[in-house]
C-alpha positions in Angstrom: 137.9 103.9 112.9 135.1 102.1 111.0 135.4 100.9 107.2 131.9 101.0 105.5 130.8 98.1 103.8 128.9 98.1 100.2 125.7 98.2 102.4 124.3 102.3 104.1 123.4 100.1 107.1 126.9 97.7 107.7 129.8 98.6 109.4 132.8 96.4 110.2 133.7 96.3 113.9 136.3 97.1 115.8 139.5 95.5 114.5 140.2 91.8 116.4 143.2 90.5 117.0 145.2 88.6 114.0 145.2 84.7 115.7 141.8 85.0 115.4 141.7 83.9 111.3 143.4 80.3 112.7 140.2 79.7 114.5 138.4 79.9 111.2 137.0 76.5 110.4 137.5 75.3 106.9 133.2 76.0 105.7 134.1 80.0 107.4 137.2 80.0 105.3 135.1 78.6 101.8 132.1 81.1 102.7 134.8 83.8 102.9 136.0 83.0 99.6 132.7 82.8 97.8 131.9 86.1 99.7 135.0 88.2 98.5 133.9 86.5 95.2 130.4 87.9 94.8 131.3 91.1 96.5 134.4 91.9 93.7 133.2 90.3 90.5 129.4 90.0 90.8 128.0 93.4 89.4 125.1 95.0 90.1 121.8 92.9 89.6 120.7 95.8 86.9 124.1 95.1 84.7 123.1 91.3 85.5 120.1 91.3 83.2 121.1 93.2 80.6 124.2 91.0 80.3 121.6 88.3 79.9 119.4 89.6 77.7 123.0 89.9 75.4 123.6 86.2 75.9 119.7 84.9 75.2 119.9 87.0 72.2 123.2 85.7 71.4 121.4 81.9 71.7 118.3 82.8 69.7 119.9 83.8 67.2 122.2 80.3 67.0 120.0 77.9 68.2 116.3 79.0 68.0 114.5 78.5 64.8 113.2 81.6 64.5 115.6 83.5 65.8 116.1 86.4 63.3 117.3 89.6 64.3 113.9 91.0 63.6 112.0 88.2 65.7 114.2 88.6 68.6 114.2 92.3 68.8 109.9 92.0 68.3 109.6 89.8 71.1 112.0 91.6 73.2 109.8 94.7 73.0 106.6 92.7 73.9 108.0 91.7 76.6 109.3 94.7 78.0 105.5 95.8 78.2 103.8 92.4 78.4 105.2 92.2 81.7 103.8 95.2 83.2 100.6 93.6 84.7 102.6 90.9 86.5 105.6 93.5 87.6 103.2 95.4 88.8 101.1 93.5 91.0 104.7 92.0 92.4 105.8 95.9 92.8 102.2 96.3 95.1 102.6 92.6 97.7 105.7 94.2 98.1 104.6 97.7 99.0 101.2 96.7 100.6 103.6 93.7 102.7 106.0 96.6 103.4 103.1 98.9 105.2 101.2 96.2 106.8 104.8 94.6 108.4 105.5 98.5 109.6 102.4 99.0 111.3 102.3 99.4 115.2 100.8 96.4 115.8 102.6 94.2 114.0 106.0 95.9 114.9 105.4 95.6 118.4 104.7 91.8 118.2 108.1 91.2 115.6 110.1 93.2 118.4 108.9 91.2 121.1 109.7 88.2 119.4 113.0 89.4 118.4 113.8 89.4 122.7 114.3 85.9 121.9 117.3 86.1 120.2 120.3 86.7 122.4 123.2 85.5 120.7 124.1 84.8 117.6 122.9 81.2 116.9 119.5 82.1 118.2 119.1 85.0 116.3 119.6 83.2 112.7 117.4 80.2 114.1 114.6 82.7 115.0 114.8 84.8 111.9 114.7 81.6 109.3 112.2 80.1 111.4 109.9 83.3 111.6 110.7 83.6 108.0 109.8 80.1 106.8 106.5 79.9 108.2 105.1 83.4 107.5 106.2 82.4 103.8 104.7 78.2 103.5 101.5 80.8 104.6 101.7 83.8 101.6 105.7 84.5 100.0 104.8 88.2 100.1 104.1 88.5 103.7 107.1 85.9 104.7 109.4 88.4 102.1 108.4 91.0 104.3 108.8 89.7 107.6 112.3 88.0 107.4 113.9 91.3 106.2 112.1 93.3 108.6 112.7 90.8 111.8 116.5 90.6 110.8 116.7 94.6 111.0 114.9 93.9 114.5 117.3 91.8 115.9 120.4 93.1 114.3 119.3 95.9 116.8 119.7 94.2 120.1 122.6 91.2 118.9 125.8 91.7 117.1 126.1 89.8 114.1 127.1 89.8 111.0 124.3 91.3 109.0 124.6 90.2 105.4 124.9 86.2 107.0 121.2 87.1 109.0 119.8 88.6 105.8 121.1 85.4 103.7 119.1 83.5 106.6 115.8 85.9 105.8 116.3 85.4 102.4 117.1 81.5 102.6 113.6 81.2 104.5 112.0 82.6 101.8 113.3 80.7 99.3 112.0 77.4 100.6 108.1 77.8 101.1 107.9 80.7 98.5 107.5 78.8 95.3 106.8 75.3 96.9 104.0 76.4 100.1 100.9 77.4 100.2 101.2 80.3 97.8 102.8 78.7 95.2 102.8 79.9 91.9 102.7 76.7 90.2 100.8 75.1 92.6 97.7 77.9 92.6 97.7 78.2 88.9 96.8 74.2 88.5 94.6 74.0 91.3 92.4 76.5 89.6 89.8 75.6 87.1 89.9 77.9 83.9 93.3 79.7 85.0 94.8 80.4 81.8 98.0 78.7 83.3 96.4 75.8 84.2 98.3 73.6 81.8 97.6 70.3 82.9 93.8 71.0 83.2 94.5 71.6 79.6 95.8 68.4 78.8 93.6 66.3 81.6 90.2 68.3 81.9 91.2 68.0 85.7 93.0 70.4 88.1 95.4 69.3 90.4 94.7 70.2 94.0 96.6 71.3 97.0 96.4 68.0 98.8 98.3 66.3 95.5 101.3 69.2 95.9 101.9 71.5 98.1 100.2 69.1 101.0 101.6 65.7 99.7 104.0 63.9 102.1 107.3 64.2 100.3 106.8 67.7 99.3 106.4 68.8 103.3 108.7 66.3 104.3 111.3 67.5 102.0 110.9 71.2 102.9 110.7 70.3 106.8 114.3 68.2 106.3 115.7 71.7 104.8 113.8 73.5 107.8 116.7 71.6 109.4 119.6 71.3 107.3 119.8 75.0 106.3 119.9 76.5 110.0 122.6 74.1 110.8 124.7 75.2 107.4 124.4 78.9 109.0 125.4 78.1 112.0 128.5 76.5 110.4 129.8 78.8 108.3 129.3 82.1 110.6 131.7 84.6 110.1 134.6 84.7 112.1 134.5 87.8 114.5 137.4 89.1 112.0 135.1 88.8 109.5 132.1 90.3 110.5 129.9 93.2 109.1 127.7 93.8 111.9 124.3 96.1 111.5 125.0 99.5 112.2 122.2 100.4 115.1 122.6 103.7 114.6 121.4 103.5 111.1 118.6 101.5 111.7 117.1 103.3 114.1 117.3 106.6 111.7 115.2 104.6 109.1 112.6 103.5 111.9 112.2 106.9 112.7 111.0 107.7 109.2 107.3 106.2 109.9 107.5 107.9 113.7 107.8 110.9 112.0 104.7 110.9 110.3 103.0 112.0 113.1 99.1 112.8 113.6 98.1 116.2 113.0 96.6 118.2 115.7 93.1 118.5 113.9 93.5 121.9 113.4 91.3 122.2 109.8 88.7 120.0 107.9 91.9 118.5 106.0 93.3 117.3 108.8 90.5 115.9 110.4 89.4 114.0 107.6 93.3 112.7 106.9 93.9 111.3 110.1 90.2 109.9 110.4 90.1 106.6 111.2 86.4 106.3 110.2 87.7 107.2 106.9 89.6 104.1 106.5 87.1 101.5 108.5 84.7 102.8 106.0 86.7 101.6 103.0 87.8 97.9 105.3 84.6 97.3 106.1 84.0 97.6 102.7 86.5 95.4 101.2 85.8 92.9 104.1 82.4 92.4 103.0 83.1 92.0 99.2 85.9 89.5 100.5 83.1 87.3 101.9 80.7 87.9 99.6 82.9 86.4 97.1 84.5 83.3 99.5 80.8 82.5 100.3 79.7 82.4 97.0 82.4 80.8 95.1 85.1 79.4 97.9 88.3 80.8 99.4 90.5 81.7 96.4 94.3 83.3 97.1 95.1 84.8 94.0 97.7 87.5 93.8 94.7 90.4 93.2 93.1 89.1 96.5 96.5 89.1 98.4 97.4 92.0 98.1 94.0 93.5 98.4 93.7 91.9 101.5 97.4 93.5 102.4 95.7 96.8 101.8 93.0 95.9 104.1 94.8 94.9 107.2 97.1 97.5 106.2 95.2 100.8 107.0 93.2 98.7 109.8 96.3 98.1 111.8 97.6 101.8 111.1 94.2 103.6 111.8 94.1 106.8 109.1 94.8 107.0 105.9 97.6 109.9 106.9 99.8 107.2 109.0 99.2 104.7 105.4 100.1 106.8 103.4 103.2 107.8 105.3 103.9 103.7 105.3 103.3 103.3 102.0 105.5 106.2 100.9 108.4 104.7 103.0 107.5 101.5 101.2 108.1 102.4 97.4 111.3 103.7 98.4 112.6 99.9 98.2 110.9 99.1 95.2 113.1 101.1 92.5 115.3 98.0 91.3 111.9 96.2 90.9 110.5 98.5 88.6 114.1 98.8 86.6 114.6 95.2 86.5 111.1 93.7 85.7 110.5 94.9 82.3 114.0 93.8 81.2 113.0 89.8 82.7 109.9 90.8 80.5 112.2 91.4 77.4 114.2 88.1 77.9 110.9 86.3 78.4 110.0 87.8 75.0 112.5 86.7 73.2 112.2 82.7 74.0 108.7 82.8 73.5 108.8 84.5 70.2 111.8 82.7 68.8 110.7 79.3 69.9 113.9 79.8 72.0 112.0 77.9 75.4 110.5 74.5 72.7 114.7 74.3 72.0 115.6 74.0 75.3 112.3 72.1 76.6 112.8 69.3 73.5 116.8 69.0 74.6 116.3 67.4 77.5 113.0 65.5 76.9 114.6 63.5 74.3 117.0 62.4 77.4 113.9 61.6 79.8 112.2 59.1 81.1 109.3 58.6 83.0 111.5 57.7 86.1 114.1 60.9 85.3 111.7 63.4 84.1 110.8 65.1 87.4 114.5 65.8 88.1 115.6 66.6 85.1 112.5 69.6 85.3 114.2 70.3 88.6 117.4 70.8 87.3 116.0 72.5 83.9 113.9 74.6 85.7 117.1 76.1 88.2 119.1 77.2 84.7 115.4 78.7 83.4 115.2 80.3 86.7 118.5 82.4 85.9 116.6 83.8 83.1 113.2 84.1 83.8 112.8 84.4 87.8 109.1 84.5 87.6 106.6 81.7 89.1 104.0 82.7 86.6 106.4 83.7 84.1 108.5 80.4 84.3 105.9 78.1 84.3 104.2 79.7 81.4 107.9 78.6 79.0 108.5 75.3 81.3 105.4 73.8 81.4 103.7 73.6 78.1 106.6 71.2 77.0 107.1 69.6 80.0 103.5 68.2 80.8 102.7 66.6 77.4 106.1 64.8 78.2 105.5 63.6 81.7 101.6 62.4 80.1 103.6 60.7 77.2 105.9 59.0 79.2 104.3 57.8 82.7 105.7 60.4 85.1 103.6 62.2 88.2 101.9 65.4 86.6 101.7 66.6 90.2 105.4 65.4 91.0 106.9 66.8 87.5 105.0 70.3 88.6 106.4 70.5 91.8 110.0 70.1 90.2 109.6 72.5 88.6 108.4 74.9 91.7 111.6 73.8 93.6 113.8 74.2 90.6 113.1 78.2 90.9 113.5 78.0 94.5 116.8 76.4 93.9 117.9 78.6 91.1 116.6 81.5 93.4 119.6 80.9 95.8 121.7 82.3 92.7 119.5 84.8 91.4 119.8 88.4 92.7 115.8 89.1 91.1 114.0 88.2 94.4 116.9 89.3 96.7 116.1 93.0 95.9 113.5 93.5 98.0 114.6 91.6 100.9 118.3 93.3 100.7 116.3 96.9 100.2 114.3 96.5 103.3 117.1 95.5 105.0 119.7 97.7 103.6 122.2 95.4 103.0 124.6 94.7 99.7 122.9 91.9 97.9 126.4 91.1 96.4 127.7 89.8 100.2 124.3 88.2 100.9 124.5 85.9 97.6 127.9 84.6 98.9 125.9 82.8 101.7 123.3 81.7 99.7 125.3 79.7 97.3 126.2 77.3 100.4 122.8 76.8 100.7 122.1 76.0 97.4 125.2 73.3 97.3 123.4 72.3 100.0 119.7 72.3 100.2 119.6 72.2 96.2 121.3 69.3 96.2 118.7 67.5 99.0 115.4 69.0 97.2 117.3 67.3 94.0 117.7 63.8 95.7 114.2 64.2 96.6 113.2 64.4 92.8 115.4 61.5 91.7 114.7 58.9 94.0 111.2 59.6 96.1 108.8 61.7 93.6 109.9 59.0 90.7 107.7 56.2 92.4 104.1 58.2 92.4 102.1 56.8 90.0 101.5 58.4 86.9 99.2 61.3 86.3 
């Protein structure tokens, strides 16, 4: 009889001989223990954000210069509603990206690619590699592609589903904060951007050639792309611990979109709903706008532009308004946890900003830093702050204003220090359930079990990236 996991799409396979446990490696045993602890100790992510809110409020009350109950409550309230614009943008990135990835052409492509997976090792290598490349180009697209490819591969290869999804999430984390769509890198590369903190102090922007496309950032990422799949292969669950995906449920989930069938055009309304011409007019108008703006001002991929591109591409590939509405409806079903938790993280940001707790934390490590150690300390501090503020833009708004002046005063590299903050958020996200929520929601697997695997990636790849900012980046010229 099958024993169901906390995930709705994963079930335990038939029992294997008891002596199979003797074949488990030391790393497999350690990972099993991590997964066991996460599954039984870690509460729902919504409970975690509530506990983090209480913790931050307590720290602000004790250590922050403005940490009075009135200021804490006021900052919390303003923060909850102050993040709505950003939260809605993130939800739209997920919804439009999901709808695009579920288009027949994209799904067919994912299906063909998934055939390259013939066993657990090739499955994890494929999911990680495709997810990493997609994420380097754009984090929104990579987030969705990795999760959907995991589902497709799990339908044809018997593997531990959470292990596979954890590989997809790790590939996303690796480049989401240090790739071409890095919030921090794009902010300091955009003249006049409100979050271009470097420009406010130096009156110059930092191009992507000095951040994302530097040799040290690319080589560090490539090294991690080699290390992480190796670690996943080594910590592959033993047969007796495997919780495979329920193929029947996966197929039923995929059929939901197929059931949004075209009408038979019996009424005028049906004709409009299924009209490719209606979709084409909207797509052409949007493409014309983007072309005009890019010709006049150059190509600029901010969050709104990414959403708009996903919207146009999804509508174009689905072919009709009715099919696209059906795809968006299915995509919206996975956004509930995000909609619930974003305001609470905004509240945490509000508390830290209103009470100046962020300044207290920043000054604490700035006082012990030097020009050569600031990038590494910024990396460590960023990883900790990520647990409280898991947002590229919001995170930078908290840490950047105090780190950049310190970098200028200490003679540290401004691009290197900025990217250290981005890399720290990358490492911290391996332990933070916030960004894992949309991935596991799309894949249909328990977040606790996934984080049990990513903890090992945090210890290995996180250490590798830390060494980069400890020994390599300090050698860069300041400014």
